[in-house]
N, C-alpha and C positions, 0 to 999 in steps of 0.2 A: 839186792841186784840191783835196785834204784841206785844205791849212793855208789854203784863198784860204776854201773854206768855213768853216771853226773861224776864223777869222780875222771872217766876217761878225757870229758869237751876240757877244752883248754881254750876261749875265746882267741888269745895274743898270740900261741906257737900255730893256733891254724890261720890266723891271720900273717902270720908270718912266711910259711908254706903258700897257701892261696899267691895272696900280694908279693908276693917272688915271681913265684911261677910263673903270674900273669906275667910281671914286665918282661922277664927274660921271656917274655917266648912272644913278643912282643915285639921283644928288642931284636928279636932271633928271623921277624918273618914280616915283617911290619903292622901297623894299625890297620891296617885295607883288610889283608888278610885274615884277622886274626875276628876283625867284624862279619866278611865274608863264611868263617870257619862256623861263628857264634848261629850266624841265618841259617848254617845247614845243619847247624845242628838240634837248632829249633825247628826247622822243617820235616824231623823227624815224628813229632807226637803229629802232625797231618799229614792224607794223604797226597803227595804231592803232584803225583800224576795218575791224572782219569783218564782211565783205559775208555772206558761207555762214554765216557760224555765226549772226547774224539773222537773216537769210534762212530758216533752217532754225526759228527759233524760234519767227517771227511765223507762220510755215503749220502747225504746232502752234495755236502762238495762235488762227489763220482758224477750222479743224476743233473744235478744243474750244468752239467760241465754235455754230459751224452745228449743231454734233451737241447741245450742253449750251444755247446762251444765254447770253448775254452777264452772264445773274444766277448762273448757278449752275456757270459756266467758267471753273478756275481752273489755265490755264495756266503754266508759265514765262515769267516776263519778259525779254529781248533781254536782253545782256551791254551793249548801249551808251545810255547813259541817257535821250537823249530820244526812242527807240523804244522803252523803256520806259516812261516816262514819259507818251507815247500810245498807248497799250495799257490799261496804269494806268487811266487818264482815260473811256478808253470803257466796260473793263470795269465802273466803277464808275458810269459815266451814263447809260452806254449811246446817246446821241446821237452820231451822227459828224459832224457839222457844230463839236465838242469839237474833236477830232481835227487839223483846221488850224488854230483857235485854240493850240492847246498845241504846233503843229510851227512857228507863227509867234514864237509867244517862245523858242523853242528857236535858233530858228534867230537870230536877233537876238539872244541872248545870243550862241551860239558865235563869232557876228561880230567881234563887238564882243572876244570874249575872242584871237580870233587878233588881231583891227588891235593891242590891244596890248599884247598878244607881238611882232608885227614891228616896230613902232614902238619898243621900245624895242628890237633890235634896232639899226632906220633909227640914235635918237640916237646910241645906241656908234656908228655910222659917221660921223654927221659929228665926235664927239668926240675918235675916234681921229687922227687928222690935227693936231689942236690940242695935244695931249700931246703928238707926235709933236715939233710945235714950241718945248713949251713943250720938251723931252726937249733941243731943238738948241742955247735959247738958256742951260740949265744947261749942256753941252757946252763953253759958246764963253765961262763965265764962269773954264771955268778955263787961259783961256791969259790967263790971266798974266803980268807978266812974267819971265822965271827966270837965271838965268845954273847954265853948268856943266856935266854930260857930260848929264847927262840929260835935259836941257833939252829938244833935241829929240824923247826918247819920249813926254815932258811932253806934247807941243804936238801929236806925230801924237796921242796917244793921244784926247788931248782933240777933236778935229778927227773921228775917227773915232766919238767918239760922239753928236758933235754930226749930223753924219751920217747914222747908226742908227740914231737917234730921228726923225727922219723918215720914213726905209723905214718901219721895220716899223709906227708911227702907218697909213700910207696901205697895209700890206701887212694888215693887224687889220682894218684898215675894207675891204679890199676882196675880202680875200679870205676875211676869218670874217664879219664883222660882214651886210656886205649880203646874202653869199649865202646865209646862216643864212633872213632876215626873208622873202625872197624865197622861200625852203623854205617856210617856217611857214604862209606867205602861201597856197602850190600843195594845200602837204599840205590845209592848210583844208578848199581849196575841192574838191580832190577827194575829200573824208569826206564834205564838203553836198551834195553829188551823189547820192555812193551812196546817202545815208541817204533824204536827197530822192525818187529814186528807188524806195527797198523804200516807205516812210511812201506815197506816191498806189499803189502795188500795194496795201499794206493799204489801204488806205483805200475803193480801188477794190470787194475781196473785202470790206468789211467791206456795201458799197453793194446789192450781191449778194444778202449774204446778206438783209438788211433788206426786197430787195422781192421773198424769195424768199417770208420774215417775211408780209407786207402781202397775198401775193398769196393763202398759205395763209389766213388770218382773211379775206380775201373769200370764200373759197370755204365755206367753214366757216356764214359769217355768212348766204351763198345759201343752198345747201342746209339751214339752222335754217328 
């Protein structure tokens, strides 16, 4: 069994497929998008959106705004960039309608980044079998007529290389590239759902605070 597994590993064939796929993907999407896609893939190993910490920070902000008003309140910003920008916008302008505009803008930006990262791996999945075929053709070119005692070994090595590159291309596409594209999409959608829930909760709390403040002003004018 170990010998059979070892026979399936050919560094040269694997190098042809991987290097060709990376270079062709970078040529199609650009090195910047490739780097962003790799960072997105690396982020799958850790929790990218801390819902508990963001909720705690927003709750502190709601308390501070209720106590001091949005002009004087100076709460810490949530660790999430989009929620932090939303809170900062409200503290600066005090207009609840601005929260929706900021959220829509940040959602569109996040979606564009997510789709771009996933698309890079989709392209890589399309190109990997192509370079598996390239490696196959390269292996077949080594089947030149040979003579001597080593002819059989050379022919078998060329055939093995030709077959393995096609195998590597298929495995790279369907076990690495496409699964990563799907995982990035799922993680991004899950984070957006959690982010939207917190944004709606914060907007609802701010709306209640504004209503209470309006009622107090109306009551004071009536008393006066």
